C-alpha positions as CSV (number, residue, x, y, z in Angstrom):
1,M,56.3,-22.9,-26.5
2,K,57.6,-19.4,-26.5
3,Y,56.3,-18.8,-30.0
4,I,52.8,-19.9,-29.0
5,L,52.9,-17.6,-26.0
6,F,54.0,-14.8,-28.2
7,L,51.0,-15.4,-30.6
8,I,48.6,-15.4,-27.6
9,F,50.1,-12.2,-26.4
10,L,49.9,-10.6,-29.9
11,V,46.3,-11.6,-30.5
12,S,45.2,-10.4,-27.0
13,H,46.8,-7.0,-27.7
14,L,45.3,-6.4,-31.2
15,K,42.2,-4.2,-31.3
16,S,39.2,-6.4,-30.9
17,A,35.4,-6.0,-31.3
18,T,33.7,-5.7,-27.9
19,I,30.2,-6.5,-26.6
20,V,28.8,-3.2,-25.3
21,R,25.3,-4.4,-24.4
22,G,24.3,-7.9,-23.3
23,P,24.2,-10.7,-23.9
24,Y,20.7,-11.1,-22.6
25,L,17.9,-13.5,-23.0
26,D,15.2,-11.7,-24.9
27,Y,12.9,-14.6,-25.0
28,L,12.7,-18.1,-23.4
29,S,10.2,-20.9,-23.5
30,S,10.2,-24.6,-23.0
31,N,11.6,-25.3,-26.5
32,S,13.2,-22.1,-27.8
33,A,15.3,-19.1,-26.8
34,T,16.4,-15.7,-28.3
35,I,19.7,-14.2,-27.2
36,R,20.6,-10.6,-28.1
37,Y,23.8,-8.6,-27.8
38,S,25.2,-5.4,-29.2
39,V,28.8,-4.9,-30.6
40,D,30.7,-1.7,-30.7
41,S,31.1,-2.0,-34.5
42,P,29.3,-3.9,-37.3
43,E,30.8,-7.3,-37.2
44,I,30.3,-10.9,-38.3
45,T,30.1,-13.0,-35.0
46,W,30.2,-16.6,-34.1
47,F,27.9,-18.4,-31.7
48,S,28.0,-21.9,-30.1
49,W,25.5,-23.5,-27.9
50,G,24.4,-26.9,-26.6
51,E,23.1,-28.9,-23.7
52,F,25.3,-28.1,-20.7
53,P,28.2,-28.5,-20.5
54,K,28.8,-29.2,-24.2
55,C,28.5,-26.0,-26.3
56,N,29.3,-27.9,-29.4
57,K,26.8,-26.6,-31.9
58,Y,28.1,-23.7,-34.0
59,L,26.6,-21.0,-36.2
60,T,27.7,-17.8,-37.8
61,V,25.8,-14.5,-37.6
62,T,26.7,-13.6,-41.2
63,T,25.3,-10.0,-41.4
64,P,27.8,-7.5,-40.1
65,K,25.8,-5.2,-37.8
66,K,26.0,-3.8,-34.3
67,N,22.8,-5.3,-32.9
68,Q,22.8,-9.1,-33.1
69,Y,20.4,-11.8,-32.1
70,V,20.3,-15.6,-32.3
71,N,17.2,-17.7,-32.3
72,I,17.6,-21.3,-31.0
73,Y,14.8,-23.8,-31.6
74,G,14.2,-27.5,-30.8
75,L,15.4,-27.2,-27.2
76,K,14.4,-29.8,-24.6
77,I,12.0,-29.0,-21.8
78,A,13.5,-27.9,-18.4
79,K,17.1,-28.5,-19.6
80,K,20.2,-26.5,-18.8
81,Y,22.0,-25.1,-21.9
82,C,25.2,-23.1,-22.4
83,Y,26.2,-20.6,-25.0
84,M,29.3,-18.8,-26.1
85,I,29.8,-15.7,-28.3
86,Y,33.0,-15.2,-30.3
87,L,34.1,-11.9,-31.8
88,P,36.7,-11.2,-34.4
89,V,40.1,-9.7,-33.7
90,S,40.7,-6.7,-36.0
91,N,43.3,-7.2,-38.9
92,S,43.5,-10.9,-38.0
93,T,41.9,-14.2,-38.8
94,H,41.6,-14.9,-35.1
95,S,38.5,-14.6,-32.8
96,Y,38.2,-14.6,-29.1
97,L,35.5,-15.7,-26.5
98,A,33.7,-12.5,-25.7
99,S,31.0,-13.9,-23.4
100,S,29.5,-17.1,-22.1
101,A,26.5,-18.1,-20.0
102,T,23.9,-20.8,-19.2
103,F,20.1,-20.8,-19.1
104,T,17.4,-23.4,-18.3
105,T,14.3,-23.8,-20.5
106,F,10.8,-23.5,-19.1
107,Y,8.7,-26.3,-17.7
108,D,5.7,-27.7,-19.6
109,E,2.4,-28.6,-18.1
110,T,3.7,-31.8,-16.5
111,V,5.5,-29.6,-14.0
112,S,3.5,-27.2,-11.8
113,S,6.1,-26.0,-9.4
114,F,8.5,-23.0,-10.2
115,S,9.4,-19.6,-8.9
116,F,9.8,-16.1,-10.4
117,I,10.5,-12.5,-9.4
118,V,8.4,-9.3,-9.9
119,I,9.9,-5.8,-10.0
120,G,8.9,-2.4,-11.3
121,N,9.7,1.3,-11.7
122,T,13.4,0.7,-11.7
123,F,13.9,4.1,-13.2
124,L,13.2,5.6,-9.8
125,N,16.2,3.8,-8.3
126,S,19.8,5.0,-8.7
127,P,22.1,2.7,-10.7
128,D,23.7,1.5,-7.3
129,Q,20.2,0.7,-6.0
130,N,19.5,-1.4,-9.0
131,I,22.8,-3.2,-8.5
132,A,21.7,-3.9,-5.0
133,L,18.4,-5.1,-6.3
134,S,20.1,-7.4,-8.8
135,S,22.3,-8.8,-6.0
136,A,19.2,-9.5,-3.8
137,I,17.5,-11.3,-6.7
138,F,20.6,-13.4,-7.2
139,S,20.3,-14.7,-3.7
140,F,17.2,-16.7,-4.7
141,P,18.1,-20.1,-6.4
142,D,16.2,-21.5,-9.3
143,I,14.4,-18.4,-10.5
144,N,12.8,-19.2,-13.8
145,F,12.1,-15.6,-15.0
146,I,11.6,-12.0,-13.9
147,I,8.5,-9.9,-14.6
148,H,8.9,-6.1,-14.9
149,T,5.8,-4.0,-14.6
150,G,7.3,-1.2,-16.7
151,N,9.3,2.1,-16.5
152,I,12.7,0.4,-16.6
153,S,14.5,3.7,-17.1
154,N,13.9,7.3,-18.1
155,G,13.3,6.1,-21.6
156,N,16.2,6.5,-24.0
157,L,18.7,3.8,-24.8
158,L,21.6,5.4,-22.8
159,D,19.4,5.3,-19.7
160,H,18.5,1.7,-20.4
161,D,22.2,0.9,-20.3
162,T,22.7,2.9,-17.0
163,Y,19.6,1.7,-15.1
164,Y,18.9,-1.7,-16.6
165,F,21.4,-3.4,-18.9
166,M,24.5,-2.7,-16.7
167,P,23.0,-3.2,-13.2
168,F,21.2,-6.4,-14.2
169,S,23.8,-7.7,-16.6
170,G,24.7,-10.8,-14.5
171,I,21.0,-11.9,-14.4
172,L,20.0,-10.9,-18.0
173,K,22.5,-13.3,-19.6
174,S,20.9,-16.3,-17.9
175,I,17.3,-15.4,-16.8
176,P,14.8,-13.6,-19.1
177,F,13.0,-10.4,-18.2
178,F,9.4,-10.0,-19.5
179,I,8.3,-6.3,-19.5
180,S,5.0,-4.6,-19.6
181,L,5.4,-1.2,-21.3
182,G,5.2,1.8,-19.0
183,L,4.9,5.6,-19.6
184,K,8.7,5.9,-19.6
185,E,9.1,3.4,-22.5
186,Y,7.1,5.9,-24.6
187,G,9.3,8.8,-23.4
188,E,6.3,10.3,-21.7
189,I,5.3,11.7,-25.2
190,K,1.6,11.8,-25.6
191,E,1.4,12.8,-29.3
192,K,1.0,9.7,-31.5
193,T,3.7,10.0,-34.1
194,N,6.5,11.1,-31.8
195,S,5.8,8.6,-29.0
196,Y,5.6,5.8,-31.5
197,R,8.9,6.9,-33.0
198,F,10.5,7.1,-29.5
199,L,9.4,3.6,-28.7
200,G,10.6,2.4,-32.0
201,E,14.1,3.9,-31.6
202,N,14.7,3.2,-27.9
203,F,12.9,0.1,-27.0
204,S,11.4,-2.1,-29.8
205,P,14.7,-3.0,-31.5
206,Y,16.1,-4.4,-28.3
207,Y,13.1,-6.3,-26.9
208,R,10.9,-8.6,-28.8
209,F,9.6,-11.1,-26.2
210,A,6.9,-13.6,-27.4
211,R,5.4,-13.2,-30.8
212,N,1.9,-14.5,-30.0
213,G,0.3,-11.1,-29.8
214,F,1.6,-7.7,-30.8
215,S,4.9,-7.6,-29.1
216,P,6.2,-5.6,-27.2
217,H,2.7,-4.1,-26.5
218,Y,0.8,-7.3,-25.6
219,Y,1.8,-11.0,-25.5
220,F,1.8,-14.0,-23.2
221,I,4.1,-16.6,-21.8
222,D,3.4,-20.0,-20.3
223,S,5.4,-21.7,-17.6
224,G,4.2,-25.0,-16.1
225,T,0.5,-24.8,-15.5
226,S,0.5,-21.0,-15.4
227,R,-0.2,-18.3,-18.0
228,F,1.2,-14.7,-17.8
229,I,-0.5,-12.1,-20.0
230,F,1.2,-8.8,-20.6
231,L,-0.9,-5.8,-21.6
232,D,-0.2,-2.2,-22.7
233,N,-2.7,0.1,-21.0
234,N,-0.8,3.3,-21.5
235,N,-3.7,4.7,-23.4
236,L,-4.9,5.5,-19.8
237,N,-1.8,7.6,-19.5
238,E,-3.0,9.6,-22.6
239,I,-0.3,8.0,-24.8
240,D,-2.0,8.2,-28.2
241,S,0.2,5.6,-29.9
242,A,-0.5,2.9,-27.2
243,P,-3.1,0.4,-28.4
244,S,-6.5,0.8,-26.8
245,L,-8.0,-1.7,-24.4
246,R,-11.6,-0.6,-24.9
247,K,-14.2,-3.3,-25.8
248,G,-14.0,-4.3,-29.4
249,T,-10.4,-3.2,-30.0
250,K,-7.7,-5.6,-31.2
251,Q,-5.9,-5.7,-27.9
252,Y,-9.2,-6.4,-26.0
253,Q,-10.2,-9.1,-28.4
254,W,-6.8,-10.7,-28.2
255,L,-7.0,-10.6,-24.4
256,E,-10.4,-12.4,-24.4
257,E,-9.1,-15.1,-26.9
258,T,-6.0,-15.6,-24.8
259,L,-7.9,-16.0,-21.6
260,K,-10.5,-18.2,-23.3
261,Y,-7.9,-20.7,-24.4
262,S,-6.2,-20.8,-21.0
263,N,-8.7,-23.2,-19.5
264,S,-6.0,-25.9,-18.9
265,K,-4.0,-23.5,-16.8
266,K,-4.2,-23.6,-13.0
267,W,-3.1,-20.0,-12.6
268,R,-3.7,-16.9,-14.7
269,F,-1.8,-13.7,-14.2
270,V,-2.1,-10.3,-15.9
271,V,0.7,-7.8,-16.0
272,L,0.2,-4.1,-16.8
273,N,1.6,-0.7,-15.9
274,H,-1.2,1.7,-15.2
275,P,-2.8,0.6,-12.0
276,I,-6.5,-0.6,-12.0
277,Y,-6.9,-0.6,-8.2
278,P,-7.0,1.0,-5.7
279,S,-7.5,3.9,-8.1
280,S,-7.4,4.3,-11.9
281,I,-7.3,7.8,-13.3
282,G,-9.8,8.0,-16.2
283,G,-11.0,5.2,-18.4
284,E,-13.7,3.8,-16.2
285,D,-15.2,2.0,-19.2
286,I,-11.8,0.3,-19.9
287,K,-11.5,-0.7,-16.2
288,E,-15.0,-2.2,-16.2
289,G,-14.3,-4.0,-19.5
290,L,-11.1,-5.5,-18.2
291,E,-12.7,-6.6,-14.9
292,E,-15.4,-8.3,-16.9
293,L,-12.9,-10.5,-18.6
294,F,-10.7,-11.0,-15.5
295,L,-13.7,-12.3,-13.5
296,K,-15.3,-14.3,-16.4
297,Y,-12.0,-16.2,-17.1
298,K,-10.9,-16.4,-13.5
299,V,-7.7,-14.3,-13.5
300,D,-6.0,-14.8,-10.1
301,F,-3.6,-11.9,-9.8
302,V,-2.9,-8.6,-11.6
303,F,0.6,-7.2,-11.2
304,Q,0.7,-3.5,-11.8
305,S,2.9,-0.4,-11.4
306,G,2.5,3.3,-11.9
307,N,2.1,4.2,-8.3
308,K,5.2,4.6,-6.0
309,Y,4.3,2.3,-3.1
310,Y,3.8,-1.4,-2.5
311,L,0.2,-2.5,-2.2
312,R,-1.9,-5.6,-2.1
313,T,-5.7,-5.5,-2.3
314,K,-8.2,-8.0,-1.0
315,P,-9.8,-10.2,-3.6
316,L,-12.1,-7.8,-5.5
317,K,-15.2,-8.0,-7.7
318,Y,-16.0,-4.7,-9.3
319,G,-14.3,-2.8,-6.5
320,V,-16.0,-4.8,-3.7
321,P,-14.1,-7.3,-1.5
322,D,-15.2,-10.8,-2.5
323,E,-13.4,-14.1,-1.9
324,G,-14.0,-15.1,-5.5
325,G,-12.4,-11.9,-6.9
326,V,-9.1,-10.8,-8.3
327,I,-6.1,-9.7,-6.2
328,Y,-4.2,-6.6,-7.5
329,I,-0.6,-6.1,-6.4
330,T,1.2,-2.8,-7.0
331,V,5.0,-3.0,-7.0
332,G,6.4,0.2,-5.6
333,G,9.2,2.6,-6.7
334,G,12.4,4.0,-5.2
335,D,13.0,5.3,-1.7
336,L,13.2,8.9,-2.8
337,Y,9.8,8.9,-4.5
338,L,7.5,7.1,-2.1
339,S,4.0,8.5,-1.8
340,E,1.3,8.2,0.8
341,I,-2.0,6.5,0.1
342,E,-5.3,6.7,1.9
343,A,-6.7,3.8,3.8
344,S,-9.4,1.8,2.1
345,E,-11.5,-1.2,2.8
346,I,-10.3,-2.9,-0.4
347,I,-6.6,-2.7,0.7
348,E,-5.1,-5.7,2.6
349,T,-1.5,-4.4,2.9
350,Q,0.3,-1.2,1.9
351,I,4.0,-0.4,2.6
352,D,5.9,2.8,1.7
353,S,9.0,1.0,0.6
354,R,10.9,-0.1,-2.4
355,V,10.2,-3.8,-2.8
356,F,10.4,-6.8,-5.1
357,L,8.4,-10.0,-5.0
358,N,9.6,-13.5,-4.8
359,I,6.8,-15.8,-5.9
360,K,6.7,-19.6,-5.6
361,I,4.0,-21.7,-7.2
362,D,3.5,-25.3,-6.1
363,E,0.6,-27.1,-7.7
364,R,-2.4,-25.1,-6.4
365,K,-0.6,-23.1,-3.8
366,I,1.1,-19.7,-4.3
367,D,3.5,-18.1,-1.9
368,I,4.2,-14.4,-2.4
369,S,6.9,-12.6,-0.4
370,A,7.8,-8.9,-0.6
371,F,11.4,-8.0,0.3
372,D,13.4,-4.9,0.3
373,C,16.9,-4.9,-1.1
374,S,18.4,-5.6,2.3
375,M,16.4,-8.9,2.2
376,N,14.0,-7.8,5.0
377,L,10.7,-9.6,4.6
378,L,8.0,-6.9,4.5
379,D,4.9,-8.9,3.5
380,R,4.0,-12.5,2.9
381,F,0.8,-14.0,1.5
382,V,0.0,-17.7,0.9
383,Y,-3.0,-18.7,-1.1
384,S,-4.4,-22.1,-2.1
385,K,-6.9,-22.9,-4.9
386,Y,-9.3,-25.8,-4.5
């Protein structure tokens, strides 16, 4: 017994590889998952997974590298799974359990009740504020996923760690974030070559999301009877490397096809960064083209960012209140960067506060609540479709 204890002590004190980023769910659906993690040195790692509580399926990530990912296929719908990551102990044949977590796969169309969170502009918060936001989100049970409307940090990978990966680490390992690219993800660089390089070095290697469009620029996810479409409209921010959304472009054509084949969905959501309403700087032709598709294919809500306040419009058709229109919701920024907005007949609610949304879908009813990080309810909206 003393000899075994000595071996355990010896192994635990040898220099070991360490996870420095993650693990995090990069993608999740009703039947597959992608888990990513970064190690402090290029290593071969080991991974086990299975239907909770039995993580009894094993694989080896055989290519020694710092940034690792594991794709898991053939999962069951709405099932809880567990996974474990093992790293090697240097100068030894031993390994140790570096991290473990659980996740639950998405529902298919047989289930139409679920909940999710919407946040945005987390770069405007301090790391401590993002930790508080993470804790607030944790207080809601059975969250299926989190939508981020862009600008997760000031852009570079070090800031991603400070403002995103570390504050939200407890959530990221079990609940996927789906992100719409913002100006910060491009490093606020307008010139085409350098902004594309910045995105490729600081964002794209760490986030792939769904591969049904041109990820991470545009893609969609399905959950239950709802479709969520993520767009990149940073061309309106004069980012030359961002794909255009003008009529006839690849992204616009993809959007129309994606909406056209969502007829079976009860709810349709669009997520983008640059706000369409109450004001959109420049690109009126893009705005009109998007609205044309939103109205034609009956988009229900657009989640957007860009501005530094919380705002919910009335249902709109081409800028005019109409019960058959689209509702636009802007998720605000940090307390230190709030900005005033003018009153308008198209605005239903506006709040100068840092908020996140807790959204529950139950068949044809949606319940949207806006909270601050102290869990004060600032706005609530319940809407039913007939």
